[in-house]
C-alpha positions in Angstrom: 0.0 0.0 0.0 1.3 3.4 -1.0 2.5 5.5 2.0 0.8 8.8 1.3 0.1 10.6 -2.0 2.9 11.2 -4.4 4.2 14.7 -5.1 2.9 17.1 -6.4 -0.6 15.6 -6.0 0.0 15.6 -2.2 0.3 19.4 -2.2 -3.0 19.9 -4.0 -4.7 17.5 -1.5 -3.2 19.3 1.4 -4.5 22.7 0.1 -8.0 21.2 -0.4 -8.1 19.9 3.2 -6.7 23.2 4.6 -9.4 25.2 2.7 -12.1 22.8 3.9 -11.0 23.1 7.5 -10.8 26.9 7.2 -14.3 27.2 5.9 -15.8 25.2 8.7 -14.0 27.1 11.4 -14.6 30.5 9.9 -18.3 29.8 9.3 -18.7 28.7 12.9 -17.0 31.9 14.2 -18.3 34.7 12.0 -21.9 33.9 13.0 -21.2 35.2 16.6 -20.3 38.6 15.2 -23.5 38.9 13.1 -26.0 37.9 15.9 -26.9 41.5 17.0 -27.5 42.5 13.4 -29.5 39.4 12.6 -31.7 40.0 15.7 -32.3 43.6 14.6 -33.1 42.8 10.9 -35.3 39.8 11.7 -37.0 41.6 14.6 -36.3 38.9 17.2 -34.8 39.1 20.6 -31.1 38.5 21.2 -31.6 35.2 23.1 -33.5 33.8 20.1 -30.7 34.9 17.8 -28.2 32.8 19.7 -30.0 29.7 18.4 -28.4 30.5 15.0 -25.1 29.4 16.6 -26.4 26.6 18.9 -28.3 24.8 16.1 -25.1 24.7 14.1 -23.1 23.3 16.9 -25.7 20.8 17.9 -26.1 19.4 14.4 -22.4 19.0 14.1 -22.1 17.0 17.3 -25.1 14.8 16.3 -23.9 14.0 12.8 -20.2 13.6 13.0 -20.0 10.0 13.9 -22.9 8.8 11.7 -21.4 10.6 8.7 -18.0 9.1 9.5 -19.6 5.7 9.3 -21.3 6.6 6.1 -18.1 7.9 4.7 -16.4 4.5 5.3 -19.2 2.9 3.2 -19.4 5.3 0.2 -15.8 6.5 0.1 -14.0 9.3 2.1 -13.3 11.5 -0.9 -16.9 11.3 -2.1 -18.3 12.1 1.4 -16.0 15.1 1.7 -17.0 16.6 -1.6 -20.7 16.0 -1.0 -20.3 17.9 2.3 -18.6 20.8 0.5 -21.4 21.0 -2.1 -24.2 20.9 0.5 -22.5 23.6 2.6 -22.1 25.9 -0.5 -25.7 25.5 -1.6 -27.0 26.0 2.0 -24.9 29.1 2.4 -26.4 30.7 -0.8 -29.8 30.1 0.7 -28.9 32.5 3.5 -29.6 35.4 1.1 -33.3 34.3 1.1 -33.7 34.1 4.9 -36.4 36.6 5.9 -37.4 34.8 9.1 -35.7 33.0 12.0 -37.2 29.5 11.3 -36.0 29.6 7.7 -32.5 30.8 8.8 -32.3 27.9 11.3 -33.2 25.4 8.6 -30.4 26.8 6.5 -27.9 26.8 9.3 -28.9 23.1 10.0 -28.2 22.4 6.3 -24.9 24.2 6.6 -24.0 22.1 9.6 -24.9 18.9 7.7 -22.5 19.8 5.0 -19.8 20.8 7.5 -20.3 17.5 9.4 -20.0 15.4 6.3 -16.6 17.1 5.4 -15.3 17.2 8.9 -16.2 13.6 9.7 -13.7 12.2 7.2 -11.1 15.0 7.0 -8.7 13.4 9.6 -8.9 10.1 7.7 -8.1 11.9 4.5 -5.1 13.6 6.2 -3.9 10.2 7.2 -4.1 8.9 3.6 -2.5 12.1 2.2 0.6 12.2 4.3 3.3 9.5 4.7 2.9 7.8 8.1 6.1 9.5 9.4 4.6 12.9 8.6 1.2 12.4 10.0 1.9 14.4 13.1 3.1 17.3 11.0 -0.1 17.1 8.9 -2.3 17.1 12.0 -0.3 20.0 13.4 -0.8 22.0 10.3 -4.5 21.3 10.5 -4.6 22.5 14.1 -2.8 25.7 13.0 -5.5 26.2 10.4 -8.1 25.8 13.1 -6.4 28.4 15.2 -5.9 30.8 12.3 -9.5 30.5 11.3 -10.7 31.1 14.9 -8.4 34.2 15.0 -9.5 35.5 11.6 -13.3 34.9 12.0 -14.2 37.9 14.3 -12.2 40.4 12.3 -13.5 39.1 9.0 -17.1 39.2 10.3 -16.8 42.7 11.6 -15.3 43.9 8.3 -18.0 42.4 6.2 -20.8 43.8 8.4 -19.2 47.2 8.0 -19.7 47.1 4.2 -22.4 44.6 3.4 -25.7 43.0 4.8 -25.3 40.1 7.3 -25.9 37.2 4.7 -22.6 38.1 3.2 -21.0 37.1 6.6 -22.0 33.5 5.9 -21.0 33.8 2.2 -17.4 34.7 3.3 -16.7 30.9 3.5 -18.0 30.1 0.0 -14.7 30.8 -1.8 -13.0 28.3 0.6 -15.6 25.7 -0.3 -15.2 26.3 -4.1 -11.4 26.2 -3.8 -11.6 23.0 -1.8 -14.0 21.4 -4.4 -11.7 22.3 -7.3 -8.6 21.0 -5.6 -10.4 18.1 -4.1 -9.9 16.0 -7.3 -6.4 15.4 -5.9 -7.7 13.9 -2.6 -6.8 10.2 -2.1 -9.3 7.7 -3.6 -10.3 5.4 -0.8 -12.4 2.4 -1.8 -15.9 2.3 -0.3 -16.7 -0.4 2.3 -18.6 -3.5 1.5 -20.9 -3.5 4.5 -24.3 -1.7 4.5 -24.7 1.5 6.5 -26.6 1.1 9.8 -29.3 3.8 9.3 -31.0 3.0 12.6 -27.7 3.1 14.5 -27.0 6.5 12.9 -30.4 7.8 14.1 -29.8 6.5 17.6 -26.4 8.1 17.7 -27.7 11.5 16.7 -30.6 11.2 19.1 -28.3 10.3 22.0 -26.1 13.4 21.6 -29.0 15.7 20.6 -31.1 14.8 23.7 -28.3 14.9 26.2 -26.7 18.1 25.0 -30.0 19.8 24.2 -31.2 18.9 27.7 -28.1 20.3 29.3 -28.5 23.5 27.3 -32.1 23.9 28.4 -31.1 23.3 32.0 -28.8 26.3 31.9 -30.9 28.6 29.9 -34.5 27.3 30.3 -37.1 27.8 33.0 -38.2 24.1 33.7 -35.6 21.9 35.4 -38.0 19.0 35.3 -38.3 19.2 31.5 -34.6 19.6 31.1 -33.9 16.5 33.4 -36.5 14.5 31.4 -34.7 15.4 28.1 -31.3 14.4 29.5 -32.7 11.2 31.0 -34.3 10.3 27.7 -30.9 10.8 26.0 -29.1 8.6 28.6 -31.7 5.8 28.1 -31.2 6.0 24.3 -27.5 6.0 24.9 -27.5 2.9 27.1 -29.5 1.0 24.5 -27.4 2.3 21.6 -24.1 1.4 23.3 -25.3 -2.1 24.0 -26.4 -2.5 20.4 -23.2 -1.1 19.1 -21.1 -3.5 21.1 -22.5 -6.3 18.9 -21.5 -4.6 15.6 -18.4 -5.4 13.7 -18.1 -1.8 12.4 -20.0 0.3 15.0 -20.9 3.9 14.3 -19.9 4.7 17.9 -16.3 3.4 17.7 -16.5 1.1 20.8 -14.0 -1.2 19.2 -11.4 1.6 19.3 -12.3 2.8 22.8 -11.7 -0.8 24.1 -8.0 -0.1 23.6 -6.6 1.6 26.8 -4.3 4.0 25.0 -7.0 5.3 22.8 -9.5 5.5 25.7 -7.0 7.6 27.7 -6.4 9.8 24.7 -10.1 10.5 24.2 -10.6 11.3 27.9 -7.6 13.5 27.9 -8.7 15.4 24.8 -12.3 15.8 26.2 -11.1 17.3 29.5 -8.5 19.5 27.7 -11.2 20.9 25.4 -13.5 21.6 28.4 -10.6 23.4 30.1 -9.7 25.5 27.1 -13.3 26.5 26.3 -13.9 27.3 30.0 -11.1 29.9 30.0 -11.8 31.3 26.5 -15.5 32.0 27.2 -15.1 33.2 30.8 -12.1 35.4 30.2 -13.9 38.2 28.3 -16.3 38.6 31.3 -13.4 39.0 33.7 -11.5 41.3 31.4 -14.4 43.7 31.2 -16.2 43.5 34.6 -13.2 42.9 36.9 -10.4 44.7 35.1 -12.3 47.3 33.1 -10.8 46.6 29.7 -12.7 47.9 26.6 -14.1 45.6 23.8 -11.2 46.5 21.4 -8.7 45.8 24.1 -10.4 42.5 24.9 -9.9 41.3 21.3 -6.2 42.2 21.5 -5.7 40.4 24.8 -7.5 37.2 23.7 -5.6 37.0 20.3 -2.3 35.6 21.7 -4.0 32.2 22.4 -4.8 31.3 18.7 -1.7 33.2 17.4 0.6 31.1 19.6 -1.2 28.0 18.5 -0.5 28.8 14.9 3.2 28.5 15.7 3.2 25.8 18.3 0.8 23.3 16.8 2.8 22.4 13.7 6.0 22.2 15.8 4.3 19.9 18.2 2.9 17.8 15.4 6.4 17.5 13.9 7.9 16.5 17.3 5.2 13.8 17.8 7.0 11.7 15.2 10.1 11.8 17.3 8.9 12.1 21.0 6.2 9.8 22.5 2.8 11.5 22.6 2.4 10.8 26.3 5.5 12.8 27.1 4.6 15.7 24.8 1.1 15.8 26.2 2.3 15.8 29.8 4.6 18.7 29.1 1.9 20.6 27.3 -0.6 20.2 30.2 2.1 21.1 32.8 2.7 24.4 30.9 -1.1 25.0 30.7 -1.6 24.3 34.4 1.1 26.8 35.3 -0.4 29.4 32.9 -4.0 28.9 34.2 -2.9 29.3 37.8 -1.1 32.5 36.8 -4.2 33.7 35.1 -6.3 33.0 38.2 -3.7 35.0 40.3 -3.8 38.0 38.0 -2.7 41.3 39.5 -5.5 43.6 40.8 -4.7 46.1 38.0 -3.0 44.1 35.2 -1.3 45.7 32.2 -1.8 44.5 28.7 1.5 42.6 28.9 0.4 40.9 32.1 -2.6 39.3 30.2 -0.9 38.8 26.9 2.0 36.6 28.0 -0.2 34.5 30.3 -2.6 33.8 27.4 0.2 33.1 25.0 1.8 30.6 27.5 -1.6 28.9 28.0 -2.3 28.6 24.3 1.1 27.2 23.8 0.5 24.5 26.4 -2.7 23.4 24.8 -1.1 23.6 21.3 1.6 21.2 22.5 -0.9 18.7 23.8 -3.6 18.4 21.1 -1.8 17.5 17.8 0.2 14.6 19.3 -2.9 13.4 21.0 -4.9 13.5 17.8 -2.0 11.8 15.9 -2.0 8.9 18.4 -5.8 8.3 18.0 -5.9 8.5 14.2 -2.5 6.9 13.5 -3.0 4.0 15.8 -6.5 3.0 14.5 -6.7 0.4 11.7 -6.7 2.0 8.3 -10.2 0.8 7.6 -11.4 2.5 10.8 -9.5 5.8 10.1 -12.8 7.7 9.4 -14.3 6.4 12.7 -11.2 7.5 14.6 -11.3 11.0 12.9 -14.9 11.3 13.7 -14.2 10.4 17.3 -11.5 13.2 17.4 -13.9 15.8 16.0 -16.8 14.7 18.2 -14.6 14.8 21.3 -13.5 18.3 20.4 -17.1 19.6 19.9 -18.4 17.8 23.0 -15.6 19.3 25.1 -16.3 22.8 23.7 -20.0 22.4 24.3 -19.5 21.1 27.8 -17.1 24.0 28.5 -19.6 26.5 27.3 -22.4 25.0 29.4 -20.0 24.9 32.4 -19.3 28.6 32.1 -23.0 29.4 31.8 -23.6 27.5 35.0 -20.7 29.3 36.8 -22.1 32.6 35.6 -25.5 31.7 36.9 -24.0 31.0 40.3 -22.2 34.3 40.2 -18.7 32.9 40.1 -18.1 32.9 36.3 -16.4 36.2 35.9 -13.5 35.9 38.4 -10.7 33.5 39.3 -12.9 30.4 39.6 -13.0 29.4 35.8 -9.2 29.3 35.3 -8.9 27.3 38.6 -11.5 24.8 37.3 -9.7 24.7 34.0 -6.4 24.0 35.8 -8.0 21.0 37.5 -9.3 19.7 34.2 -5.9 20.2 32.6 -4.4 18.2 35.4 -6.7 15.2 34.6 -5.7 15.5 30.9 -2.0 15.5 31.8 -2.4 12.4 34.0 -4.2 10.6 31.1 -1.3 11.6 28.8 1.4 10.4 31.1 -0.4 7.2 31.8 0.1 6.2 28.2 3.8 5.9 28.8 3.3 2.8 30.9 4.3 -0.4 29.0 1.1 -2.1 29.9 -0.9 0.7 28.3 1.0 1.1 25.0 -0.9 -0.3 22.0 0.8 -2.5 19.5 1.7 -0.8 16.3 -0.6 -0.7 13.3 0.7 -2.4 10.2 1.1 1.0 8.4 3.2 2.6 11.2 5.4 -0.5 11.6 7.0 0.1 8.2 8.1 3.6 8.9 8.9 4.1 12.6 10.1 2.1 15.7 7.6 0.8 18.1 8.8 3.2 20.8 7.3 6.1 18.9 3.7 4.7 18.6 2.4 5.5 22.0 
């Protein structure tokens, strides 16, 4: 089997994947900037406008794993390009949105396209790069994510200054078109020969939708009983679904991968790390404005070092992951993040810009050191035929962690402790758990045997 795509086709495939990643991240970020304008133009209250963002995130979480399973059946390249086309068409429909219900339907369609592309993107990265360069490829992908997150607010603000709000969503269309054109160079993976489990896909989406939707209503709604009933329904669906999936040879929920201790630890570590990072990122603006008195323009400047540092650190960490065990890199990254989070919690009473900037840069660098090697271990250690499931697991873990972090901050704010030192302290505790999970992977009894692909290009000591 060929180890990665030949040059120069590999460069075109990398460009297609980078553009596809950028459009998903930018589209998810620019919507936040447009919410006040959408509320005004559609004559709805601001709390209703927030559903434009939440419906997108919820659909992504619900569909990533089912679409990863579908991609394994119809072919990864085909699934990726179908997602890009659906996203482009749905985005154009934003120009016809004159009411909130129609806009929510369009946003759900956008999320469907984004989920289809995102669910198989990591598996395509694995097939694009040689095995020894997989860490670098995932590091570059992480850098694109950080760059898109940093660019989205500025891009959205600029577009709103010169054009109506539908153009904010259209800003991602050129990325989709470029990705479709270059997508012919993507690796041609053969479709699977087993039928897609439609009922299992529906159960998976229902499980995540009910649990996350119920938690969201618990924080923002008025009826704890209804919220609890929704969450309980999701848990019951999940129990039945997990038992059913345990009997499948190619389960949609990759229980077969999670049975491996090293992958299970990696997923738990990633989940707690994403909760920690989102807890700080969402809570920090409240603290900067209410406790320290910084203005909105200053707040954007002070938050920027996190993604900007990631742009530099993530590719370097990915490159190092081919040479240093992921468990060690992850432990180092989380140790850096814990120190930074404690320093953020212990901010001076009247901090200068520099006091905040270097702490945020240090924290972002720590998470940037942890995440690419962690993703490389999950994706690179899975059997090649289960690469899409492993990639879907990585993306689902990221979104679940971010959603859980956002819900946690909302709960802390409701308790009156979300705008001070408590969120970074909570984040430090979560980062400590992620660090322990990473270091535990260094134990010989935890290390997973090499995959056939990795064995040809690197020593066993590096696959851990």
